[in-house]
N, C-alpha and C positions, 0 to 999 in steps of 0.2 A: 470768715470774719477777718477783715484786714483793717489795720489802724493806719491813720495817716492825717491829712489835713485837706482843707478845702471841701468843695461840695456843700450841699445845703439839704435841708429837709425835703425829701421827695426826688432829689436828683443827685447823681454822682458826677455831674459836670464839674470839671476843674478839681477833682479828687486826686490827690497825690499820695501814694503809699509811703509809709515811713521808710527811710533808708535802712534802718536797723530793725530786724525782726518784725517785719509788717504783718505776717500771717499769725493770728491769734488762734484761730480754729479752722480746721479743714477736715471735714467728716460728715457723717449723716446727722440729720436732725435727731433721730432716735438715740444716737451716741452722745449727743449734746446733753440730753436730759436724763439718761438712764444708763445703768451698767458701770463698769469700773472707771470709765473716763468721764462720768457725768460732771457737769459744771453746775453745781447746785448750792455752792456756798462761797464766801469770800476766799477761803482756804483753797478751794478747787476751781476758782473762777478763771477766766481767760485774761491774762495780762496783769501787770502791776505798774502802771504808769505813776510815776512819782514826780509831779511838777516841782519846779524849783521854788516856787512861791514868790518870785520876783516878777512883777508885771503881769499882764494879762496872758493866760495860757489856755489853750483848747486842744481837743483831739476829735477827730472824726472817725467814726466806725462805719465801714462799708460791709453790708451783709448781703451776700448773694446766694441764690439757690438755683437748682436745676432739677428737672424730672428725669427719671431713668429713661433711657432710649427706648425701652420696651413698654413705657406707660401707654395705656390706651388713649385713643383720641379723646375719649370722654373726659380725660383729665384736663384737657385744654379749656381755658376760660373758667375754671373752677376758683374757689377762694380757699384760703388757709389763713390761719391766725397763730401767732406765737408772741408770747410775752417775755420780755427781758426785765430783770431787776438790776439796776445800776447801784452799786454800794461803794461808798467811800470811807475809808478809815484812815486816821492820822497815825503817824509813827512815833 
């Protein structure tokens, strides 16, 4: 999961990674949701973007995945689903 700007829903064309700390998570999907590094609450989430509150601000998140090199051919063309919960808190 990389943070940046540009791109749009369904395409990463024109996406530019943030210059500072672009990578929010790099690991397995299993590690994202379970175990000691699970990202399951605001306190354990990925990133802490703090907009300045002046003017219009936005952030784009690019989520990439890959299959293991030894995954069987039957894995190709399959489907998967994953839900994310976006939470905002004021300081």
